N, C-alpha and C positions, 0 to 999 in steps of 0.2 A: 888280768888281770882286765882289762880290753871287758869285756861281759860285765864284773861290776861295775863297772863305768857307766856300764849302761843301761843295769839296773838303779844307777842314785841319776841318771838325768833322767829315767824316767817316770822317777819319784819324786822330778823336783818339777819336772812338767804337771804331773799332776796338783803338783803343790802351785804354782802360778798358774795357770792353763790360759787366762785374757791378756796375761801378760807375754806369755812364750807364742803364743796366736797371731800377738802385734807383729811382733818380732819379725816372725815366720813370713807373714805377708808384703811387709817391706822389704825385706830381700825377694821376695820373687815380684815386686813391683819394679826394682833395678833392677833384677835377673832381664826381667821378660821385656823392658823398654829396651835393655841391651840390645837382648836376642835378636828384636823385629829388627834397628835399627842398621845393626850389627846385615843381619839376609839378606834388606835388600841393598844395603851398601857393597856389599860384595860381590852379590851377581850383577849390580850394575859397572866396578869399577874393574873387573875382573879378564882376561885376557882368553877368550873363550878356545884359540886354538894356540896356544901356549907352546907344544911341544915342537911349533913351526915355526916361531918367532920372528928367528932372524934366519928364515927363507922368502917368507914375504912380504913383499914391497907393494905399497902406494904408491900410484906412478902419480908425479902435476906440477904441472911447469904457468909460470904466472905468463898469461897471454891476454888478460886485463889491462881496462882502462889506462893510456900514457899517462892521466892524472890524476890517477885516485886509486887504490888498490881497492880490491873487491869485500875486503872486509877490513873497515877501519876502527873499528876496532881489535884486531890482528895484525895490523898491517904486516907482519913479516911473513904472513902466511901465503899464499900461492892461493887461487882456489881450489877449491877438494874434486873436479872433477874434468875435464879434458871436451874439446871441441871433436867434433867427428874425424876431420883430416886431420886431426896431432895424433887424437889417437886409432887413427889409421897407418900411420905413418912410428908410429913405436912400436904395431902390432908386428908389422912386417921385420921387424928384429927375431935374427934366431941368436940370439945370444941366453936368454930365459928357458929351463926345462918346462916349466910351464906358463903359459901366459893366456890372462882373460881381458875381454871387454869386455864390456855388458851393457845395459839401465834395465828398466823396471816398467813396463805396461799392462794397460788394464785390455783383455778380453772377453768372449764371450763362448762358452765350454761348452756340445749339449754332446749324446751318445750314451755310453756304457750300456749297460744291463739291467738297472737300476729303474728306465726309462723313466728321469725326473726330468723337469721341463731345461731347458738352455741357463744356466747361471752366469753374470757377473764373475769374473774369478781380476787375481794377479797373474802374473808371468815372468818370467824374465827371459830375456829376447841376450844371450850370451854366445861366448866358443868354448866349445865344447871340453875344455881343460879345466873347466866349474870345478868339474867332479873331484879329478883325481888332486888338480888340486886343495882344493877348499874338503878334501879330505871327507867330503857326503857318503855316507854309506844309508845301502842298497837294501832294499829287501826283495826285487826282482830286478833279473838285469841289468843296467849299465845305460852310462851314458852313450852319447854317438861319438862317431869317428869322427875328426880333424877333417877332411875333406868336404863330412858332411856339412861344414859351415855354410860356405860360398864353393856352388850355388848349396841353394839350400835345401836339408832332404826334406820328407814330412813325415819330419820324426818327432817324438815330445816326453820329456819324461816327466809322472805326474806326481805331486806329493801323495806322500800316505794317504795324507787323512783326504783331497780331492780322489783319489783311487778306490775308499773306503763307500765312499757317493757315485761315485759312479758304476763300481763294480762288485760292490759289497765283498771289497776287499783282497779280493780274489785275484794271482797273479794273473794280469790282463797285458804282458808283455805279448808285442802281437795282434792285438789285437787297436781297434781304428774308434776315435772321438772327434768330434766336429768342431777346431778351434776356428770362428771367427768365419765361416761356413766353409772351413778348408777340411781335405779328411791326414787328420793327423795318424800314423802308426803308434804306441807306444809300445819304444822302447826298455825304459827304465819302471822304476818306481820306489821312492824313498824311502828310506826307515826313516822311525823320529828322527829328528835332525833342527834344534831350533837355539842358533849361537849365543848366547846374549851376552855382550849385546850385540848386533847384527851389521857385525865391524865390518863388512862387507862395502856397507852401502846405508852408509849411516844419514841420508839423504831425505830421506823421508815418513822416518824415527831411527830411532837408536836400537830399540826393542818389542821393533815391528817383528811379527814373527815372518818367515821365509815365502817365498810366494809357492802361489801354490800350481806351478806346472814353466817347464822349461823349454823351450826352444831357440833351434839351432839360428847363430844372429843374424844370417842373410836372411833370413823372413823379415826384419825392421826396416832394409831398407827396400823390400820386395813387396810389403804392401804398405809399404808410408805406416809404422805404426810410430806412433810418439812416442813419448816418453812420460809416462804417468810422473816420474820422480818431478827432485829440481829442472828445471834450465830458466837459465841465468844466461841474458844477451850483454854487453856495456852500449852498446851502438846500433844508432837506427840503420835497419838496414831491411832491403826489400824480399819479405820471404813469402813469396806468392805462390810457390810450389817445396812441395817438399828434399827438391835439389836444388833451391836458395839453402833451405835451413839446412843440408848437411854440410854448404860451403860457406856455411857464416861463421860469428865468432861468438857463437851461445856457448855453452858448458852443460854436457846434461850424458856424457860416457864418466862412466868409473873404469877404473883400468888398475889391474897389478899383473906383477909380474914374480916368480915363484927364482931366487937366482941363491944356487945349494953355496955358494964359494965369496970368499971375498973378491977373488979374481974375479969373478962372474961378477958381482957388483960395481968393481971398477969402470969394465966395460961398459955395464951398463952406463952407469953416470954418462962416461964420454959418452957414447952416443946418444945420450939424450942430449946433453951442450953440445955439439956438434948437429944437430941436429936445431936448436935453438938458436946457433951463431946461422945457422945456413937461412933459419925465417926471417931471423934480425935483419940480415945485409937485403931482404926482400923486400920488410917494410914493418913487419909485422911483429912483435916480442919488444915491442919499445921502451918497456920495463925493464928495472935491471933482472941481470941475472937472478932464477931464484926457480929453478930444475932440483923437484925431490925425490929422492926412493925412502919412503919412511915405513917403518915394521910395522906389526901390530898395537906394538907396546906403545910407539910415537904415535902412529899415526892415534889414536883412541884420545891420548893425552889433547894435543894438538887440535882436533876436535872437540874438547871439553865435555868425550862423553859424563863424566861425573865433575858433575857443576859445585862451585865452593860452598853453598848452602848445604848437599851433601856431604860435607864434611865439617859445618857447621854443628849437624843436627846431628852427627853421628859423637863429638866432641860433648852437645847438650845430653844426650843420654846415659853416658860417664860421669857428667857433671851429679846428672838425676841421681845412678848407684854410687856415687858417692855420697851424697847426701843421706839417700836410706842407710847405707851402712855407717854412718856419724850417727844417726837415729837411733841402730839398733846398738850401740857402743854403750849408748849411755841409757839404754833399754838394761843391755847385760849387765851393766854397773850395777844400776840399782839392784834390779835382782839378785847377782850374787851377794854386793854387801847384805839384800835381806836378809842372804841365808847363812852371813859367817858363823855365826853361832856353830852349825855344822860343824864347817870346817873347822872350827874351832878345836872345835871336841877329837873330830880326827885326826890335828893334826897334838893334840897333845896324848891322842891314842900312838903316837906313832908314823903315821904318817910324815913325809918331806913334800917341802916347800913342791918337789915337784912330781909328785903325787897328787899334789892338790889343781897343780896348773896343768898334767897331764888329766884329770877327774873333769874341769870345768871344760880343758879345750874340746875332752869327745864331744857336749853337752854341742857346747859351739856349732862343734860336726852335723850331729844333728837335726840342730837348725838350718844351720846354711842347707844341711841334704835334701829337707822336706819344701825349704825355702826353691831352691830347683828345681823340685819337679812341680811344687806349684809355678814359680816361673815358665816353665814348661809347656803347661797348659796354659797360662796368660797368655804366653806370646802367641801362641798354638791358633789360639782364638784372633788376636789383635791379626794376627798375620790373615786368618780369615774375612778378616772386618773391612783388612786393604783390599781384597778383592773382590770382596763386592761390594765395599762402595768405588772401585773404578770400571768397574763395570758396564759394560755398556746396555746390559741386556741383546747385544745382534746377534742371532744365532748364527754358531758357526768361527763368531771373531773372533781370534785370538794374539797373541800381542800383551803388551805395554808394563803398566807396574806391574798392573795384575797375574803377570807370568811370572814376575820375580819375585811377590809372597807366598812362596810355598818352603815347606818345614823338610829339613833338608838336613842330612848326618855333620853338616857342617853347627847348624841350629844347636843341636843337640850338645855337639864338643864348646860351641864357645859357653850353653849354661852349666856344665861341667866346670869348665878349666873360671868359668866365673863365681860357682859356687866356692872351689878350693879359695880362688883368693878374697873371695868374699869374708868365709869363711874364719881366715888368717887373722885379717885387716880389721874384722867384728870385732871377734875374740881372745886376741894375741892381748890386748892389755887389760880386759876385763879379769882374763881369765890369772895374769900376773898378778893383778893388783890382790887379788883377794890370797891367794900366796902369798902375799907380803902382811897380810893382817895379825899382828900379835893375837894368839888364842888366850893369855891370860889372859885379858880387860872382858874377855866371853866367857869364861869360866869363874868369873867372879861373879856374874850377873845372871849366872841361873841356878 
């Protein structure tokens, strides 16, 4: 019976090819706009390390100006980063299973076997737990030990892209490179790893790519390596030396801890609160207590990674699809009623209303399937256009919106679901309506 209905649908398409094409395009446009919007919104709002959401916590404390909050638009939130003295004191806790203090910096790297010129790169100055804590995958080797953080050992981890540039993608573990005119030994090369959003450090761009290289924490103070991220200070201080900067009230460090149990979280929160009370007694932390352990989802929400206008755009995309479907309903109704005489003859020959309904619903399904396939093609072209629009043209630069505008399995699933919903929404009433038309009036007119 399905094959018979398909043959009837194809005959119907040949009778009204222009009207059929118009309906396919209408559904395709609605699906394409929705798939593009859903793809980017899903990438922006997703939790890139969801399996550890209730284990990883960003540490924040309100050490800001007693007279005004850090963010006047969101006065309930503490600064998203810590001062050096606070980070070091909290890092001394043995409560977390893993703990990380870090910041982004800029360096110049040279060496390798490719013979390239020295290159300015981004690097992350971090503690050893960064790699196991964030489940960072390795192509070759691994990270360094905790005791290599301080005093710092001359070891380095390269990103996969940087290893391609320096060593042509070969296993470079054990070889040396020069970073800021110092020799470092390669201990690991990352595999493909680009969490979007870059949850562990949202200060320089939520959708920027990870850094090119990683070095032990102690090299930051040792080389007096300033932060290339956001550094915020709330009071005038004499910062004549790097030591003055470390002792200042400027916030510039990110801290994360891994707390696997509720008991560990309670202990860590108590440890932070006790340190807060101690510093308040010494004259610091004059704002109300606001010490937070935010899991990944809470952190992304608090930092407003997904803006309200993105949600508005998502709503507008579905509103556009609804308009396309309403137009398709009208076109289908006109098309079915124009061929109502044929349906009347089938009714007179014994076809039931259910069979007439099924016949036309199959026709709608074919139209929706064609619309879905065309919508997939249009959404791929649209996402390609978004990537081209936001491409800076700088060789090797990654990240940003163009990194999110990629066609994936989620896009295909979204298009298929939208096609099914579109077919049911657009075709149900016209198919039902044509099945209710009395056949007698059409038989008298033949």
